[in-house]
C-alpha positions in Angstrom: -31.3 33.5 53.9 -29.8 33.0 57.3 -26.5 31.1 58.7 -25.7 30.7 62.2 -22.3 31.9 63.6 -21.6 28.7 65.4 -21.2 26.9 62.2 -19.7 29.5 60.0 -17.0 31.2 62.2 -13.3 31.6 61.9 -10.5 31.1 64.4 -11.3 34.5 65.8 -14.9 33.7 66.6 -16.3 36.0 63.9 -18.1 35.4 60.6 -15.9 33.3 58.1 -15.5 35.3 55.0 -16.2 32.4 52.7 -19.7 32.0 54.4 -20.4 35.5 54.4 -19.7 36.0 50.6 -21.5 32.6 49.7 -24.6 33.6 51.7 -24.8 37.0 49.9 -24.1 35.3 46.6 -26.8 32.7 47.1 -29.3 35.4 47.9 -28.5 37.5 44.9 -28.6 34.3 42.5 -31.9 33.1 43.9 -33.3 36.7 43.5 -32.1 36.8 39.9 -33.4 33.4 39.1 -36.9 34.2 40.2 -37.0 37.2 38.3 -36.0 35.5 35.2 -38.5 33.0 35.8 -41.3 35.8 36.1 -39.9 37.4 32.9 -39.7 34.3 30.8 -42.6 32.4 32.4 -42.9 29.2 34.2 -41.7 26.0 32.3 -39.5 28.4 29.9 -35.9 27.3 29.8 -33.5 30.0 31.2 -30.1 29.9 32.9 -29.1 32.3 35.6 -25.2 32.3 36.4 -23.1 33.9 39.0 -20.2 35.1 37.0 -18.5 37.6 39.4 -18.5 38.9 43.0 -16.7 41.2 45.2 -17.0 41.7 48.8 -15.7 44.3 51.0 -15.7 43.4 54.9 -16.3 46.6 56.8 -16.3 45.1 60.3 -16.4 41.8 62.0 -19.7 39.8 62.2 -20.2 38.5 65.5 -23.5 36.9 65.6 -25.9 35.0 63.3 -26.1 36.6 59.9 -28.8 37.2 57.2 -28.6 38.0 53.5 -31.5 39.9 51.8 -31.6 40.3 48.0 
């Protein structure tokens, strides 16, 4: 997943923490949902829930960002 810095920046012009963590959470959720579908089989009811998350920001993001899970 990708997000443009221009639409996801804070007042400092760097990546907005909420956008960064949301993109990471969505990438991980999509990966887990896809794995559940493969394990359960297509058409079998299953639920994937993002229950908890923690993010540590090590340095500012100064460009468009990408999340890979």
